[in-house]
C-alpha positions as CSV (number, residue, x, y, z in Angstrom):
1,X,277.6,90.7,59.1
2,X,275.3,88.8,61.5
3,X,275.6,85.0,61.1
4,X,271.8,84.6,61.4
5,X,271.4,87.0,58.4
6,X,274.0,85.0,56.5
7,X,272.1,81.8,57.3
8,X,268.8,83.4,56.1
9,X,270.3,84.4,52.8
10,X,271.7,81.0,52.1
11,X,270.3,79.5,48.9
12,X,271.4,75.9,48.0
13,X,270.0,72.4,47.7
14,X,268.8,72.5,51.3
15,X,266.4,75.4,50.5
16,X,264.7,73.6,47.7
17,X,261.7,71.8,49.1
18,X,260.2,69.0,47.1
19,X,256.5,68.7,48.1
20,X,254.8,65.6,46.8
21,X,251.2,64.9,46.5
22,X,249.0,65.5,49.5
23,X,251.7,67.3,51.5
24,X,252.0,69.9,48.6
25,X,248.3,70.5,48.7
26,X,248.1,71.0,52.4
27,X,251.1,73.3,52.3
28,X,249.8,75.5,49.5
29,X,246.0,75.0,49.2
30,X,245.5,78.2,47.4
31,X,247.3,76.9,44.4
32,X,244.8,74.1,44.0
33,X,241.4,75.6,45.0
34,X,242.1,79.4,44.8
35,X,241.8,80.3,48.4
36,X,241.1,79.0,51.9
37,X,238.2,81.4,52.3
38,X,234.5,80.9,51.6
39,X,235.2,80.5,47.8
40,X,237.8,77.8,48.4
41,X,235.5,75.9,50.8
42,X,232.7,75.7,48.3
43,X,235.2,74.7,45.6
44,X,235.6,71.4,47.4
45,X,231.9,70.5,46.7
46,X,232.3,71.5,43.1
47,X,235.4,69.3,42.6
48,X,233.5,66.2,43.8
49,X,230.4,67.1,41.9
50,X,232.5,67.5,38.7
51,X,233.4,63.8,38.9
52,X,229.7,62.9,39.0
53,X,229.0,65.3,36.1
54,X,231.8,63.7,34.0
55,X,229.8,60.4,34.4
56,X,226.7,62.3,33.3
57,X,228.5,63.7,30.3
58,X,229.7,60.2,29.4
59,X,226.1,59.0,29.5
60,X,226.3,56.8,32.6
61,X,224.7,59.0,35.3
62,X,221.4,60.9,35.4
63,X,220.9,61.4,39.2
64,X,223.1,63.2,41.7
65,X,222.3,63.9,45.4
66,X,224.2,66.4,47.5
67,X,223.6,66.6,51.3
68,X,225.0,69.1,53.8
69,X,224.9,67.4,57.2
70,X,224.5,69.1,60.6
71,X,228.3,69.1,61.2
72,X,229.0,70.7,57.8
73,X,230.2,67.5,56.3
74,X,229.0,66.9,52.7
75,X,227.8,63.8,50.9
76,X,227.8,63.5,47.1
77,X,225.9,60.5,45.7
78,X,225.7,59.5,42.0
79,X,224.3,56.6,40.0
80,X,227.3,56.4,37.7
81,X,229.5,53.4,37.0
82,X,231.3,53.6,40.3
83,X,235.1,54.3,40.6
84,X,237.1,51.2,39.8
85,X,238.4,49.4,42.9
86,X,240.8,46.8,41.4
87,X,244.6,47.0,41.7
88,X,246.1,49.7,39.5
89,X,248.5,48.2,37.0
90,X,251.2,50.8,37.5
91,X,250.8,51.9,41.1
92,X,250.2,48.5,42.6
93,X,247.5,49.7,45.0
94,X,243.7,49.9,44.5
95,X,242.6,52.3,41.9
96,X,240.1,53.9,44.3
97,X,243.0,54.8,46.5
98,X,245.1,56.1,43.6
99,X,242.3,58.5,42.6
100,X,242.0,59.9,46.1
101,X,245.7,60.1,47.2
102,X,247.5,60.9,43.9
103,X,247.4,64.2,42.0
104,X,246.8,64.1,38.3
105,X,245.2,60.7,38.3
106,X,241.8,59.8,36.8
107,X,240.1,58.9,33.6
108,X,240.7,62.2,31.9
109,X,244.2,61.9,30.7
110,X,244.2,60.4,27.2
111,X,242.5,57.2,28.2
112,X,239.0,56.2,26.9
113,X,237.4,56.8,30.3
114,X,235.9,60.2,29.3
115,X,235.4,61.8,25.9
116,X,234.4,65.1,27.6
117,X,235.1,66.1,31.1
118,X,234.4,69.2,33.3
119,X,237.2,68.7,35.8
120,X,240.2,70.4,34.3
121,X,243.2,69.2,36.2
122,X,242.5,65.7,37.3
123,X,243.3,66.7,40.9
124,X,239.7,67.0,42.2
125,X,239.2,64.0,44.5
126,X,242.8,64.0,45.8
127,X,242.8,67.7,46.6
128,X,239.4,67.5,48.4
129,X,240.7,64.5,50.3
130,X,243.9,66.3,51.2
131,X,242.0,69.3,52.6
132,X,239.4,67.3,54.5
133,X,239.6,66.3,58.2
134,X,238.2,63.0,57.0
135,X,236.7,61.4,53.9
136,X,234.7,58.2,53.4
137,X,234.2,56.8,49.9
138,X,231.7,54.0,49.1
139,X,231.5,52.4,45.6
140,X,228.8,50.2,44.3
141,X,229.9,48.1,41.3
142,X,230.1,44.4,40.3
143,X,227.3,43.6,42.7
144,X,229.3,44.7,45.8
145,X,229.5,47.7,48.1
146,X,233.1,48.8,48.8
147,X,234.3,51.4,51.4
148,X,237.5,53.2,52.2
149,X,238.3,55.9,54.8
150,X,240.9,58.6,54.7
151,X,242.1,61.2,57.2
152,X,243.8,64.4,56.0
153,X,244.5,62.8,52.6
154,X,245.9,59.5,53.7
155,X,244.1,56.1,53.6
156,X,243.5,54.8,57.2
157,X,241.7,51.6,56.1
158,X,242.0,49.3,53.2
159,X,239.1,48.8,50.8
160,X,236.5,46.8,52.7
161,X,233.5,45.0,51.2
162,X,230.6,46.1,53.4
163,X,227.6,44.6,51.6
164,X,225.9,43.7,48.4
165,X,224.8,46.2,45.8
166,X,222.0,46.0,43.2
167,X,223.0,49.2,41.5
168,X,226.2,51.2,40.6
169,X,227.5,54.5,41.7
170,X,229.8,56.4,44.1
171,X,229.1,58.0,47.5
172,X,231.7,60.5,48.8
173,X,231.4,62.1,52.2
174,X,234.0,64.6,53.5
175,X,234.4,67.1,56.2
176,X,236.5,70.2,55.4
177,X,239.6,70.6,57.7
178,X,239.3,73.5,60.1
179,X,243.1,73.6,60.2
180,X,243.0,74.7,56.6
181,X,239.9,76.8,56.1
182,X,239.1,80.1,57.6
183,X,235.4,79.3,57.4
184,X,233.9,75.8,57.5
185,X,230.2,76.6,57.1
186,X,228.7,76.1,53.7
187,X,226.4,78.7,52.1
188,X,223.2,77.0,50.9
189,X,222.3,79.7,48.4
190,X,225.7,79.8,46.8
191,X,225.7,76.1,46.2
192,X,222.1,76.1,45.0
193,X,222.9,78.7,42.3
194,X,225.8,76.6,41.0
195,X,223.8,73.4,41.0
196,X,221.0,75.1,39.2
197,X,223.4,76.3,36.5
198,X,224.8,72.7,36.1
199,X,221.3,71.3,35.9
200,X,220.4,73.8,33.1
201,X,223.5,72.9,31.2
202,X,222.9,69.2,31.3
203,X,219.4,68.5,30.0
204,X,217.8,65.6,31.7
205,X,220.1,65.5,34.7
206,X,218.5,65.6,38.2
207,X,220.4,67.2,41.1
208,X,218.7,66.7,44.5
209,X,220.1,69.2,47.1
210,X,219.4,68.7,50.8
211,X,220.5,70.8,53.8
212,X,220.0,69.1,57.1
213,X,221.4,71.9,59.3
214,X,218.4,74.0,60.2
215,X,215.3,73.3,62.3
216,X,213.6,72.3,59.1
217,X,215.4,70.3,56.4
218,X,215.7,72.3,53.1
219,X,215.4,70.4,49.8
220,X,215.5,71.4,46.2
221,X,215.2,69.2,43.1
222,X,216.8,70.7,40.0
223,X,215.8,69.1,36.7
224,X,215.3,71.0,33.4
225,X,214.1,69.0,30.4
226,X,214.3,72.2,28.4
227,X,218.1,72.5,29.2
228,X,219.5,75.9,28.1
229,X,216.1,77.0,26.7
230,X,214.9,76.8,30.3
231,X,218.1,78.6,31.3
232,X,217.3,81.6,29.1
233,X,213.7,81.7,30.3
234,X,215.0,81.7,33.9
235,X,217.4,84.6,33.3
236,X,214.7,86.6,31.5
237,X,211.9,85.9,34.0
238,X,212.1,89.5,35.5
239,X,212.7,91.2,32.1
240,X,210.2,92.2,29.4
241,X,211.0,90.0,26.3
242,X,210.2,91.3,22.9
243,X,209.5,88.0,21.2
244,X,208.0,84.9,22.8
245,X,210.0,82.1,21.1
246,X,213.5,81.3,22.3
247,X,215.9,80.6,19.3
248,X,217.7,77.3,19.7
249,X,220.7,76.0,17.6
250,X,222.7,72.9,18.0
251,X,225.2,70.9,16.1
252,X,228.3,68.6,16.4
253,X,231.4,67.7,14.5
254,X,234.0,65.1,15.4
255,X,235.2,65.9,18.9
256,X,233.0,68.9,19.7
257,X,229.3,69.8,20.0
258,X,227.5,73.1,20.7
259,X,224.1,74.3,21.7
260,X,223.0,77.9,21.8
261,X,219.8,79.5,23.0
262,X,218.9,83.2,22.9
263,X,216.1,85.6,23.2
264,X,215.9,89.4,23.1
265,X,214.5,91.7,25.8
266,X,213.6,95.4,25.8
267,X,216.8,96.1,27.9
268,X,219.8,97.9,26.6
269,X,222.3,95.4,27.9
270,X,223.9,92.4,26.3
271,X,224.1,89.2,28.3
272,X,226.0,86.3,26.8
273,X,226.8,83.5,29.3
274,X,229.2,80.9,27.8
275,X,230.5,77.6,29.1
276,X,232.9,74.9,28.0
277,X,232.3,71.5,29.5
278,X,230.2,73.1,32.2
279,X,233.0,75.5,33.2
280,X,231.9,79.2,33.0
281,X,234.1,80.9,30.4
282,X,233.6,84.4,31.8
283,X,236.3,85.9,29.6
284,X,234.6,84.4,26.5
285,X,236.8,82.7,23.9
286,X,236.6,81.3,20.4
287,X,233.1,79.9,20.8
288,X,231.8,83.3,21.7
289,X,233.8,85.0,19.0
290,X,232.3,82.6,16.4
291,X,228.8,83.3,17.6
292,X,229.1,87.1,17.6
293,X,230.6,87.1,14.1
294,X,227.8,84.9,12.7
295,X,224.9,86.6,14.3
296,X,226.1,90.1,13.1
297,X,226.5,88.9,9.6
298,X,223.2,87.0,9.4
299,X,221.1,89.8,10.9
300,X,222.7,92.4,8.5
301,X,222.1,90.1,5.5
302,X,218.5,89.6,6.5
303,X,217.9,93.3,7.2
304,X,219.1,94.1,3.7
305,X,217.1,91.3,2.1
306,X,213.8,92.6,3.6
307,X,214.9,96.2,2.7
308,X,215.0,97.5,6.4
309,X,218.7,98.4,5.6
310,X,219.0,100.2,2.3
311,X,222.0,100.0,-0.1
312,X,223.6,103.2,1.1
313,X,223.0,102.4,4.8
314,X,226.0,101.4,7.0
315,X,226.0,97.9,8.4
316,X,224.7,97.3,11.9
317,X,227.5,96.8,14.3
318,X,227.9,93.7,16.6
319,X,227.0,96.0,19.5
320,X,223.7,97.0,17.8
321,X,222.8,93.4,16.9
322,X,223.4,92.2,20.5
323,X,221.6,94.9,22.4
324,X,219.1,93.3,24.7
325,X,220.1,89.7,23.9
326,X,220.2,87.0,26.6
327,X,222.2,84.1,25.2
328,X,223.6,80.8,26.5
329,X,226.5,79.2,24.6
330,X,227.1,75.6,25.8
331,X,230.2,74.0,24.3
332,X,231.3,70.4,24.9
333,X,234.7,69.3,23.5
334,X,237.2,66.6,24.1
335,X,240.3,68.7,24.7
336,X,239.5,72.3,25.9
337,X,242.4,74.7,25.9
338,X,241.9,77.5,28.4
339,X,243.8,80.8,28.5
340,X,243.5,84.3,30.0
341,X,244.6,85.4,33.4
342,X,242.0,83.3,35.3
343,X,241.9,80.4,32.8
344,X,238.3,81.2,31.9
345,X,238.7,81.9,28.2
346,X,238.4,79.1,25.6
347,X,241.3,79.2,23.2
348,X,240.7,76.2,20.8
349,X,241.3,77.7,17.3
350,X,239.1,75.3,15.4
351,X,236.1,76.1,17.6
352,X,235.5,79.6,16.1
353,X,235.0,78.4,12.5
354,X,232.8,75.5,13.6
355,X,230.5,77.7,15.6
356,X,230.5,80.5,13.0
357,X,229.5,78.2,10.2
358,X,226.9,76.4,12.2
359,X,225.2,79.6,13.5
360,X,225.3,81.2,10.1
361,X,223.6,78.2,8.4
362,X,221.0,77.5,11.0
363,X,220.1,81.1,12.0
364,X,219.5,82.1,8.4
365,X,216.9,79.3,8.1
366,X,215.3,80.2,11.5
367,X,214.9,83.9,10.5
368,X,213.4,82.9,7.1
369,X,210.9,80.6,8.9
370,X,210.0,83.1,11.6
371,X,209.7,86.5,9.8
372,X,207.8,88.1,12.7
373,X,210.5,87.4,15.2
374,X,213.2,88.3,12.7
375,X,211.7,91.7,12.0
376,X,211.4,92.4,15.8
377,X,215.1,91.7,16.2
378,X,216.1,93.9,13.2
379,X,214.0,96.7,14.6
380,X,215.6,96.4,18.0
381,X,219.1,96.5,16.3
382,X,218.2,99.6,14.2
383,X,216.9,101.4,17.4
384,X,220.3,100.6,19.0
385,X,222.1,101.9,15.9
386,X,220.3,105.2,16.1
387,X,221.0,105.5,19.9
388,X,224.6,104.6,19.4
389,X,225.0,107.3,16.7
390,X,223.5,109.8,19.2
391,X,225.9,108.6,21.9
392,X,228.8,108.9,19.5
393,X,227.9,112.5,18.7
394,X,227.5,113.2,22.5
395,X,230.9,111.6,23.1
396,X,232.6,113.6,20.3
397,X,231.0,116.8,21.7
398,X,232.3,115.9,25.1
399,X,235.8,115.2,23.7
400,X,235.9,118.5,21.8
401,X,234.7,120.3,24.9
402,X,237.4,118.6,27.0
403,X,240.1,119.5,24.4
404,X,239.0,123.2,24.5
405,X,239.2,123.0,28.3
406,X,242.6,121.4,28.1
407,X,241.3,118.1,29.4
408,X,240.4,119.6,32.7
409,X,239.4,117.3,35.6
410,X,236.0,117.8,37.3
411,X,235.8,121.0,39.4
412,X,234.8,119.2,42.6
413,X,237.6,116.6,42.3
414,X,240.3,117.1,45.0
415,X,243.1,115.2,43.3
416,X,246.1,113.5,44.9
417,X,249.8,114.3,44.4
418,X,251.0,110.8,43.5
419,X,251.0,110.1,39.7
420,X,251.5,106.3,39.7
421,X,247.9,105.0,39.4
422,X,248.9,101.8,41.2
423,X,249.3,103.8,44.4
424,X,246.3,106.1,44.0
425,X,242.9,105.8,45.5
426,X,239.7,107.7,44.5
427,X,237.0,108.0,47.1
428,X,233.6,108.7,45.5
429,X,231.7,110.4,48.4
430,X,228.0,111.2,48.7
431,X,227.3,114.8,49.5
432,X,229.3,118.0,50.0
433,X,229.6,117.9,53.8
434,X,231.0,114.3,53.8
435,X,233.2,115.4,50.9
436,X,234.6,118.3,53.0
437,X,235.5,116.0,55.9
438,X,237.0,113.5,53.5
439,X,239.1,116.2,51.8
440,X,240.5,117.5,55.1
441,X,241.0,114.0,56.7
442,X,242.6,112.2,53.7
443,X,246.3,111.6,53.0
444,X,246.5,114.0,50.0
445,X,249.7,112.2,48.8
446,X,247.7,109.3,47.3
447,X,244.0,109.8,48.2
448,X,241.7,111.8,45.8
449,X,238.1,112.8,46.7
450,X,235.2,113.2,44.3
451,X,232.0,114.4,46.0
452,X,228.7,113.5,44.3
453,X,225.4,115.4,44.8
454,X,221.8,115.2,43.7
455,X,219.9,112.2,42.3
456,X,221.9,109.8,40.2
457,X,220.7,108.2,37.0
458,X,219.6,104.6,37.2
459,X,221.5,103.3,34.1
460,X,219.5,100.0,34.1
461,X,216.7,102.0,32.5
462,X,218.8,104.2,30.2
463,X,220.6,103.9,26.9
464,X,224.3,104.9,26.4
465,X,223.5,108.3,24.9
466,X,221.6,109.3,28.1
467,X,224.5,108.0,30.3
468,X,227.2,109.9,28.5
469,X,225.6,113.2,28.9
470,X,224.5,112.8,32.5
471,X,226.0,115.5,34.7
472,X,226.2,113.1,37.7
473,X,228.1,110.4,35.9
474,X,230.3,112.4,33.6
475,X,232.6,113.6,36.5
476,X,233.2,110.0,37.4
477,X,234.1,109.0,33.8
478,X,236.4,112.0,33.5
479,X,238.1,111.6,36.8
480,X,238.8,107.9,36.2
481,X,240.2,108.8,32.7
482,X,239.7,105.3,31.2
483,X,236.6,106.0,29.1
484,X,233.5,103.8,29.4
485,X,231.5,101.2,27.5
486,X,233.3,99.7,24.5
487,X,235.8,102.6,24.5
488,X,237.1,101.7,27.9
489,X,240.9,101.4,28.2
490,X,242.2,100.3,31.7
491,X,245.8,101.3,30.8
492,X,244.6,104.9,31.2
493,X,242.9,104.4,34.6
494,X,244.1,107.1,36.9
495,X,243.4,105.3,40.2
496,X,243.7,101.6,40.9
497,X,241.4,101.7,43.9
498,X,238.0,103.2,43.3
499,X,236.2,103.4,46.7
500,X,232.5,104.1,47.1
501,X,232.1,105.9,50.4
502,X,228.5,106.4,51.3
503,X,226.5,106.7,54.5
504,X,225.6,103.5,56.4
505,X,221.8,104.2,56.0
506,X,219.1,103.5,53.3
507,X,220.1,106.5,51.2
508,X,223.7,105.4,51.3
509,X,222.8,101.9,50.2
510,X,220.8,103.3,47.3
511,X,223.7,105.5,46.2
512,X,226.1,102.5,46.4
513,X,223.6,100.3,44.3
514,X,223.3,103.0,41.6
515,X,227.0,103.4,41.4
516,X,227.6,99.6,41.3
517,X,224.9,99.3,38.5
518,X,226.8,102.0,36.5
519,X,230.2,100.2,37.0
520,X,228.6,96.8,36.2
521,X,226.8,97.9,33.0
522,X,229.3,100.5,31.6
523,X,232.7,100.0,33.2
524,X,232.7,96.2,34.0
525,X,236.5,95.8,33.5
526,X,236.9,97.9,36.7
527,X,235.1,95.2,38.7
528,X,236.5,92.3,36.7
529,X,240.1,93.5,37.5
530,X,239.5,94.2,41.1
531,X,239.5,98.0,41.2
532,X,236.2,98.7,42.9
533,X,235.8,98.7,46.7
534,X,233.1,99.7,49.2
535,X,234.1,101.6,52.3
536,X,232.6,100.5,55.5
537,X,232.1,103.5,57.8
538,X,231.2,102.7,61.5
539,X,227.6,103.1,62.7
540,X,228.5,103.8,66.3
541,X,231.2,105.4,68.5
542,X,231.1,103.9,72.0
543,X,233.1,105.6,74.8
544,X,233.4,105.3,78.5
545,X,236.1,107.2,80.3
546,X,239.2,107.0,78.3
547,X,238.1,104.0,76.3
548,X,236.8,104.5,72.8
549,X,235.5,102.0,70.2
550,X,234.0,102.2,66.8
551,X,231.5,99.5,65.8
552,X,230.0,98.8,62.4
553,X,226.6,97.3,63.2
554,X,224.1,96.5,65.9
555,X,225.4,93.0,66.5
556,X,228.9,94.3,67.1
557,X,227.5,96.9,69.5
558,X,225.7,94.3,71.6
559,X,228.8,92.1,71.6
560,X,231.0,94.9,72.8
561,X,228.7,95.9,75.6
562,X,228.4,92.3,76.7
563,X,232.2,91.8,76.6
564,X,232.8,95.0,78.6
565,X,230.0,94.4,81.0
566,X,228.6,97.9,80.2
567,X,224.9,98.6,80.4
568,X,222.9,101.2,78.4
569,X,221.9,104.2,80.5
570,X,225.1,104.2,82.6
571,X,226.0,107.8,83.2
572,X,229.6,107.6,81.8
573,X,228.7,105.4,78.8
574,X,228.2,107.4,75.6
575,X,226.9,105.6,72.5
576,X,227.0,108.0,69.5
577,X,225.2,106.9,66.4
578,X,226.5,108.4,63.1
579,X,223.6,109.3,60.8
580,X,226.0,110.1,58.0
581,X,229.7,110.5,57.1
582,X,229.2,114.3,57.4
583,X,228.7,113.9,61.2
584,X,232.3,112.7,61.6
585,X,235.1,115.2,61.9
586,X,238.0,114.7,59.5
587,X,240.2,112.9,62.1
588,X,237.4,110.4,62.8
589,X,236.7,109.8,59.1
590,X,240.4,109.2,58.5
591,X,240.8,106.8,61.5
592,X,237.7,104.7,60.9
593,X,237.1,104.7,57.1
594,X,240.2,106.0,55.2
595,X,243.4,105.0,57.0
596,X,244.7,101.8,55.3
597,X,245.9,100.5,58.7
598,X,242.6,100.6,60.4
599,X,239.8,100.9,57.8
600,X,237.4,98.1,56.7
601,X,236.6,97.7,53.0
602,X,234.8,95.2,50.8
603,X,236.3,94.3,47.5
604,X,233.7,94.0,44.7
605,X,234.2,91.0,42.5
606,X,232.2,89.1,39.9
607,X,232.1,85.4,41.0
608,X,228.8,84.5,39.3
609,X,227.8,86.6,36.3
610,X,224.3,84.9,36.1
611,X,223.6,85.8,39.7
612,X,224.8,89.4,39.3
613,X,222.6,89.8,36.2
614,X,219.6,88.5,38.2
615,X,220.2,90.8,41.2
616,X,220.7,94.0,39.1
617,X,217.6,93.2,37.0
618,X,215.5,92.7,40.2
619,X,216.8,95.7,42.1
620,X,217.1,98.3,39.4
621,X,214.8,97.1,36.5
622,X,211.4,98.1,35.5
623,X,209.3,95.4,37.2
624,X,208.2,96.1,40.7
625,X,206.8,92.7,41.8
626,X,210.2,90.8,41.7
627,X,211.7,93.6,43.8
628,X,208.9,93.2,46.4
629,X,209.5,89.4,46.5
630,X,213.2,89.9,46.9
631,X,212.7,92.3,49.8
632,X,210.3,90.0,51.5
633,X,212.7,87.1,51.1
634,X,215.8,88.8,52.5
635,X,214.2,91.3,55.0
636,X,214.9,88.9,57.9
637,X,218.6,88.9,57.1
638,X,219.1,92.6,57.4
639,X,221.1,93.8,60.4
640,X,220.7,97.5,60.1
641,X,218.0,99.4,58.3
642,X,217.3,103.1,58.9
643,X,213.6,104.0,58.5
């Protein structure tokens, strides 16, 4: 056997690398910030901001300023106590340096520095420092202004006194390291949405956000005295609410406190956004379970008390009681325990009973004191119950029909040969002609094709009973095999890649949006578990002589022509614009859009549930005016639009 191969297979003490501190972070940045893409880049800002928020939670900070500078460096300024600068008793170096160069250091580990903290791991400042080209930290405390500079995680100066200070606080400026990150340009809107969320969750806190990069400086001041009441109002601004008052509950016990705000709209969807120490708990947890159990019990008891539910009536389900609700659950606790695949589920067992008892006691009182609102909520829940019963009957009818047909798959589905769902892909294709090309061009071993035709239902405006019986959506539900709504079971999913393949024009965008709305509202686990993709077909084929190129938008086309020195109108230059997928022959469709080696696809994920809710409501909801405003705001950013 080859000695080089032997050497590669060797596994002993020499192969075990011990990475300590900063070196470990730079070697494996994804372990600490998730990725080195756009999401990881923005995570740096959140880590530093979290330290300022911890000061706010402790009651020592009420103003934070974040500035993006022209070179994409970022400054975070707070008026907290200022990071200690004296010599650390154990480490023997200044505490400021310990915080910025040592992992798992900080005031969050058992000491009395913070009762409640948002930063989970105590690695924030040190990780940001490690992944920055440079960082400068200034501290105001004890009447003096201190400064220390770091480069790629290591201190390059000692702590210098650079002046007097008549206030306290910390100023951190850092520049992300281009050696680490694929992208080093911050997205203003992405940061603004997170800052707004934090301002809502911390009543009385002011976050000033400034972007110096454009021709004009952008500035937003985020301050909400109403806290999460303002948050509910903000989420519902483009919805029709069915009662004016926002119900607000709060309480505390020993090491935990909770506040909950909610209001009902005329929509058919449930929107509960939960947080623990400002961290979005997108998978829910014990605080959400406690709230759901209590609200179901209280509304059923009240409905029976006022005789809207009779003795022989079934209880309203949790699903009925929560239809149309917009709720914010804001939990603060000393020792949060997170679980779930992405560590976004609160697991503290004692939280459930605390929340359940508090909501039961306080909501009973509020409903008694506000009989008009209480009756509206009960009527909404009863309407949901009746629709759910109709949906159940429609579902049973469909199941019986399927059983009679021996669970036959949709007639237009061209299935694949592979039976392992992990290897299977389903292309949902708009139109029969594109479906024909896709069926001929695919790799039938693992690629299935389901053509759609006709106008699709906008589920944003429809209840579940209408969705289940819809002849455009039923083939998708049947083909996927995992059910939908509360009955969904991903273990039965027949394809682990569900790819929306529509034309690159306005109609195609509309089809995509309708399908994404359906998946978001009724099959959300598909998105949450990374099964949904959007195919990106090319817009042009450019050929000259034997050279051929596919390009995906107008910018790419201009770039290609410039690079090649080709000019429009040259006799041998052919620019073919694809009006639809059906214009491509099977070989072209395979090569450009379906072949895993050459295709481009977008993976659909759910980074910010609040933002997703806002966009789906604007684009697909009943109100026209917010949609007009959205189009006016983003029209300038559109690259391609067929009219």
